[in-house]
C-alpha positions as CSV (number, residue, x, y, z in Angstrom):
1,M,0.0,-0.1,0.0
2,L,1.6,3.3,-1.1
3,T,0.4,6.6,0.8
4,F,1.4,10.2,0.8
5,H,0.8,10.6,4.4
6,N,1.2,8.3,7.0
7,S,-2.2,7.3,8.4
8,P,-3.7,8.3,10.6
9,H,-3.0,11.7,9.7
10,N,-4.7,15.4,9.5
11,K,-4.4,15.7,5.7
12,G,-7.6,14.2,4.7
13,S,-11.1,13.4,5.8
14,H,-10.6,11.1,8.7
15,H,-9.2,13.0,11.4
16,G,-11.2,14.5,14.6
17,D,-11.5,11.6,16.5
18,T,-15.1,11.0,15.8
19,R,-17.5,10.4,13.0
20,I,-21.3,9.6,12.8
21,I,-22.8,6.1,11.6
22,R,-26.4,6.0,11.0
23,Y,-28.7,3.7,9.4
24,A,-32.1,5.1,8.4
25,Y,-30.1,7.5,6.0
26,A,-31.7,10.8,4.9
27,E,-29.4,11.0,2.1
28,G,-31.2,8.1,0.2
29,E,-32.8,4.9,0.7
30,E,-30.1,2.9,-1.7
31,Y,-27.3,4.0,0.7
32,V,-28.6,1.5,3.4
33,P,-27.7,-1.9,2.5
34,L,-24.2,-0.6,2.2
35,I,-24.2,1.0,5.3
36,L,-25.7,-1.9,7.2
37,R,-22.8,-4.1,6.0
38,A,-20.0,-1.3,7.1
39,Q,-21.7,-1.7,10.5
40,E,-21.8,-5.6,10.3
41,L,-17.7,-5.2,9.6
42,W,-17.2,-2.7,12.1
43,G,-18.2,-5.2,14.9
44,D,-15.8,-7.7,12.9
45,L,-12.8,-5.2,13.4
46,E,-13.6,-4.7,17.1
47,R,-13.7,-8.7,17.8
48,A,-10.4,-9.5,15.5
49,T,-8.5,-6.3,17.6
50,G,-9.9,-6.3,20.8
51,K,-10.8,-2.3,20.1
52,D,-13.7,-0.7,21.2
53,L,-14.5,1.5,18.0
54,F,-18.3,2.1,18.1
55,M,-20.2,4.0,21.0
56,K,-24.2,3.5,20.7
57,T,-25.1,7.0,21.6
58,G,-28.0,7.3,19.3
59,V,-28.4,9.2,16.5
60,L,-30.8,12.5,16.2
61,G,-32.0,13.4,13.0
62,V,-33.4,16.9,12.7
63,G,-35.5,18.9,10.3
64,D,-39.0,20.5,8.7
65,E,-41.3,18.0,9.3
66,E,-42.1,17.6,5.5
67,S,-38.2,17.9,4.3
68,D,-37.0,15.3,1.9
69,F,-34.4,15.0,4.8
70,T,-36.7,14.0,7.2
71,Q,-39.0,12.1,5.1
72,N,-36.2,9.8,3.7
73,I,-35.3,8.9,7.4
74,I,-38.5,7.4,8.1
75,S,-39.0,5.8,5.0
76,S,-35.9,3.9,4.6
77,A,-36.6,2.7,8.2
78,K,-39.9,1.7,7.3
79,R,-38.5,-0.3,4.3
80,Y,-35.0,-2.0,5.9
81,S,-37.1,-2.4,9.7
82,L,-34.5,-0.4,11.3
83,P,-35.3,1.0,15.0
84,L,-36.5,4.8,14.8
85,E,-38.5,6.7,16.9
86,V,-40.3,10.2,15.7
87,M,-40.6,12.7,17.9
88,N,-42.3,16.8,17.8
89,A,-40.5,19.4,18.8
90,H,-41.9,19.2,22.2
91,E,-40.9,15.5,23.0
92,V,-37.4,16.4,21.8
93,H,-36.7,19.1,24.3
94,N,-38.4,17.0,27.1
95,H,-36.2,14.1,26.2
96,W,-32.9,16.0,25.9
97,P,-33.3,19.5,27.5
98,G,-30.5,21.0,25.8
99,I,-32.3,20.9,22.4
100,T,-34.6,23.6,21.3
101,L,-36.7,23.3,18.3
102,P,-39.1,25.2,16.1
103,N,-42.8,23.7,16.2
104,H,-42.6,22.5,12.3
105,F,-39.5,20.6,13.1
106,I,-39.6,16.7,13.8
107,G,-36.7,14.8,15.5
108,C,-35.9,11.0,14.1
109,Y,-34.2,9.2,16.7
110,E,-32.4,5.9,16.2
111,P,-31.0,4.4,19.2
112,T,-29.0,1.9,17.5
113,S,-26.4,4.4,15.5
114,G,-23.9,6.4,17.5
115,V,-20.2,7.1,16.9
116,L,-17.3,5.4,15.5
117,K,-13.7,6.5,16.9
118,C,-12.3,7.4,13.3
119,E,-8.5,7.8,13.7
120,E,-8.3,4.5,16.2
121,S,-10.5,2.4,13.4
122,I,-7.6,3.4,10.9
123,Q,-5.0,2.4,13.3
124,A,-6.8,-0.9,13.8
125,Y,-7.2,-1.5,10.5
126,R,-3.6,-0.8,9.9
127,E,-2.2,-3.0,12.6
128,L,-4.6,-6.1,11.4
129,A,-3.2,-5.4,7.9
130,E,0.3,-5.5,8.7
131,L,0.0,-8.4,10.8
132,N,-1.3,-10.3,7.7
133,G,1.4,-9.7,5.7
134,A,0.7,-6.2,4.0
135,T,3.5,-3.7,3.5
136,I,2.6,0.0,4.0
137,R,4.9,2.5,2.1
138,S,4.2,5.9,4.1
139,N,5.2,9.3,2.4
140,S,5.5,8.0,-0.9
141,R,4.4,10.2,-3.6
142,V,3.3,8.5,-6.6
143,K,4.7,10.2,-10.1
144,K,3.3,7.9,-12.5
145,I,0.6,4.8,-13.5
146,D,0.9,2.7,-16.3
147,V,-1.5,-0.2,-17.2
148,R,-0.4,-2.6,-20.1
149,N,-0.9,-6.1,-20.7
150,D,-2.8,-6.7,-17.6
151,Q,0.3,-5.4,-15.3
152,V,0.2,-2.3,-13.3
153,T,3.4,-0.4,-13.1
154,V,3.5,2.7,-10.5
155,K,6.4,5.1,-10.0
156,T,7.2,6.9,-6.9
157,D,9.9,9.3,-6.2
158,E,12.0,6.3,-4.7
159,K,10.8,3.3,-6.1
160,T,9.2,1.2,-8.8
161,F,6.6,-1.2,-8.2
162,Y,4.8,-3.6,-10.1
163,A,1.3,-5.6,-9.9
164,D,-1.4,-7.4,-11.4
165,A,-3.9,-5.1,-10.1
166,L,-4.5,-1.7,-8.1
167,V,-6.8,0.0,-6.3
168,V,-6.9,3.8,-6.3
169,S,-8.1,5.6,-3.2
170,A,-6.5,8.9,-2.5
171,G,-8.8,11.5,-1.1
172,A,-8.3,14.8,-2.5
173,W,-5.8,13.7,-4.7
174,S,-7.6,10.9,-6.4
175,G,-8.2,13.5,-9.3
176,D,-4.3,13.7,-10.0
177,L,-3.7,10.1,-10.0
178,L,-6.9,9.3,-11.9
179,S,-5.5,11.8,-14.8
180,M,-2.6,9.2,-15.3
181,L,-4.9,6.5,-16.0
182,D,-6.7,8.9,-19.0
183,L,-9.9,9.6,-16.6
184,D,-11.0,13.3,-15.8
185,I,-13.3,13.0,-12.9
186,P,-14.7,16.2,-11.9
187,L,-13.4,16.2,-8.2
188,K,-13.4,19.3,-6.1
189,P,-11.6,19.5,-2.7
190,V,-12.9,22.1,-0.3
191,R,-11.7,23.2,3.0
192,K,-14.0,22.1,6.1
193,T,-14.0,23.1,9.7
194,F,-15.6,22.1,13.2
195,A,-15.2,22.9,16.9
196,W,-15.5,21.8,20.5
197,F,-17.5,23.9,22.7
198,D,-17.7,23.5,26.9
199,A,-20.5,21.7,27.7
200,N,-22.2,20.9,31.0
201,E,-21.4,16.9,31.1
202,K,-24.7,16.5,33.3
203,I,-26.5,17.0,30.0
204,Y,-24.6,16.6,27.3
205,N,-22.3,13.7,27.8
206,Q,-22.0,10.5,25.7
207,N,-24.1,8.5,27.9
208,N,-26.9,10.8,27.7
209,F,-26.9,12.8,24.5
210,P,-26.9,11.4,21.2
211,A,-25.1,12.4,18.0
212,L,-26.9,14.9,15.6
213,A,-27.9,15.5,12.3
214,F,-29.9,18.8,11.6
215,E,-30.9,20.1,8.3
216,T,-31.7,23.9,8.7
217,P,-32.6,26.9,6.5
218,Q,-28.8,28.2,7.0
219,G,-27.3,24.9,6.3
220,L,-26.6,21.0,7.4
221,Y,-25.0,20.4,10.5
222,Y,-23.5,17.7,12.5
223,G,-22.7,17.1,16.1
224,F,-21.6,14.9,18.6
225,P,-22.3,14.5,22.5
226,S,-19.2,15.4,24.8
227,I,-17.1,12.0,24.9
228,D,-15.1,11.7,27.8
229,G,-15.5,15.4,28.9
230,C,-13.9,16.6,25.6
231,G,-16.8,19.1,25.2
232,L,-19.5,19.1,22.3
233,K,-18.2,18.6,18.7
234,L,-20.1,20.4,15.9
235,G,-19.5,21.0,12.4
236,R,-21.4,22.1,9.2
237,H,-21.8,19.5,6.8
238,D,-22.2,21.6,3.5
239,G,-20.4,24.8,1.7
240,G,-16.7,25.2,2.1
241,D,-14.2,26.7,0.2
242,Q,-12.6,25.1,-2.8
243,I,-8.9,24.2,-2.0
244,N,-5.6,22.8,-3.5
245,P,-4.8,19.9,-1.1
246,D,-1.3,20.5,-1.8
247,E,-1.1,24.0,-0.4
248,T,-1.4,24.7,3.5
249,M,-5.2,25.1,4.4
250,V,-6.2,28.3,6.4
251,A,-6.3,27.4,10.1
252,F,-9.8,27.2,12.1
253,G,-10.4,30.9,13.2
254,E,-8.5,32.7,10.5
255,K,-11.9,33.0,8.9
256,A,-14.7,35.0,10.8
257,E,-17.4,33.1,9.6
258,D,-15.5,29.4,10.7
259,E,-17.0,30.3,14.7
260,E,-19.6,32.7,13.7
261,D,-21.4,29.9,11.8
262,L,-21.3,27.3,14.5
263,L,-22.0,29.5,17.0
264,G,-25.2,30.8,14.9
265,F,-26.4,27.3,15.0
266,L,-25.9,26.7,18.5
267,Q,-27.8,30.0,19.6
268,Q,-30.9,28.8,17.6
269,Y,-31.0,24.9,18.6
270,I,-28.5,24.4,21.5
271,P,-28.4,27.6,23.2
272,D,-27.0,26.4,26.3
273,I,-23.6,26.1,24.7
274,Q,-21.4,29.0,23.5
275,Q,-18.1,29.0,24.8
276,L,-15.7,27.8,22.0
277,K,-12.7,25.6,23.2
278,Y,-10.8,24.5,20.1
279,G,-11.4,24.0,16.3
280,K,-9.8,22.1,13.4
281,T,-10.1,22.1,9.5
282,C,-10.2,18.9,7.1
283,M,-11.1,18.1,3.9
284,Y,-13.9,16.9,2.0
285,T,-13.5,15.6,-1.9
286,L,-16.8,16.4,-3.7
287,T,-18.2,14.6,-6.6
288,P,-21.1,16.8,-8.9
289,D,-23.8,15.0,-7.3
290,H,-22.0,14.1,-3.6
291,K,-22.5,10.4,-4.5
292,F,-19.4,8.1,-3.9
293,M,-17.2,6.7,-7.0
294,I,-16.8,3.1,-6.3
295,D,-16.3,1.3,-10.0
296,L,-13.8,-0.5,-11.8
297,H,-11.9,1.5,-14.3
298,P,-13.9,1.7,-17.6
299,K,-10.8,0.4,-19.7
300,Y,-8.9,-1.5,-17.1
301,S,-10.6,-4.3,-15.4
302,N,-7.7,-4.9,-12.9
303,V,-7.9,-1.3,-11.5
304,A,-10.6,-0.5,-8.7
305,I,-11.4,3.2,-7.9
306,A,-12.9,4.9,-4.2
307,A,-13.1,8.5,-4.4
308,G,-15.4,11.5,-4.1
309,F,-17.0,10.7,-0.7
310,S,-18.2,14.3,-0.2
311,G,-17.8,14.2,3.5
312,Q,-20.0,11.1,4.3
313,G,-17.3,8.2,3.7
314,F,-15.8,7.3,6.7
315,K,-18.8,5.6,8.3
316,F,-19.0,3.1,4.8
317,S,-15.3,2.8,4.7
318,S,-15.2,-0.8,5.8
319,A,-18.0,-2.1,3.3
320,V,-16.0,0.1,0.6
321,G,-12.8,-1.6,1.3
322,Q,-14.9,-5.4,0.9
323,A,-16.6,-3.8,-2.3
324,L,-12.9,-2.9,-3.9
325,S,-11.8,-6.7,-2.7
326,N,-14.7,-8.2,-4.5
327,L,-14.5,-5.9,-7.7
328,M,-10.9,-7.0,-7.7
329,I,-11.3,-10.8,-7.3
330,S,-14.6,-11.1,-9.4
331,G,-15.7,-8.0,-10.8
332,K,-18.7,-7.5,-9.1
333,N,-20.2,-7.1,-5.8
334,D,-23.0,-8.8,-3.7
335,I,-24.4,-5.5,-2.6
336,D,-26.0,-3.5,-5.5
337,I,-23.1,-0.4,-5.8
338,S,-24.3,0.8,-9.5
339,Q,-25.2,4.2,-8.3
340,F,-21.8,4.8,-7.5
341,S,-20.5,3.7,-11.3
342,I,-18.1,6.3,-13.0
343,S,-20.2,5.8,-15.9
344,R,-22.6,8.6,-14.8
345,F,-20.0,11.0,-15.2
346,D,-19.8,10.7,-19.1
């Protein structure tokens, strides 16, 4: 495995300690089989490594009662028989006094969903891969890729590698690597921010408060309970400035809107919390339709591609890895991933 940075690291979309995993998926029912498989595989990883990687905090999805966001959660829960409790604004506040909603909002609570420890999960996979014979070469920038006669050649700054097959999954750098394979995919890296805020531990701790996914008129936001006293974590999912991933990213707080945007959300929906502790930045790599790209190369059946996860990929990554393995071995996957085909960009 070749990586430009030494994972886990802070140069991509996986750092920041935690990620939400939810099953009744607001973005569309077609994601549900893949996320259910992912949860099975996260459990397998826990058992294989003895690490606790998933916290069942529950996840509360919030939005206008008539919105596609909340209705998709409800419909996908019904279709796949997923546990879900739908509450009006008053019921949400009674259950979690720290949350205040307008009357036309509802809450969709998934009690079996929760939070993944993302950096610990990557480290667990890395250790397991190395125990099973994988070699990970970090800080290796790929200079050229060539595919001929069913053989792949990858040249780096230091060495040339030869293989029967190749998987390209390089986050914000995927576009550059795919251009070496005659693919011009419109991937857009963007700067994202998130932050932790001081919180009353009696109300907002991981045992009493859920992870959050909010659709508001101002934008899409996500949040985490205070885990081990770290404070409530909050970020905005939509928006973000396009960036060059090779350039130094503007740090959190250097733009006034970094803090102002999150404080505006808190003032309206979680008004007890106002004091910023600290913030961080990360990258999303967006496709035009914000859907994943998981597919074989249209010309080379021995090259698989996974990229453009648009800020929602980590929770799926265990299942994406299995899908890539299936594509390499048999050319197909047992879960339908046709909606993530490269051909949609033709």
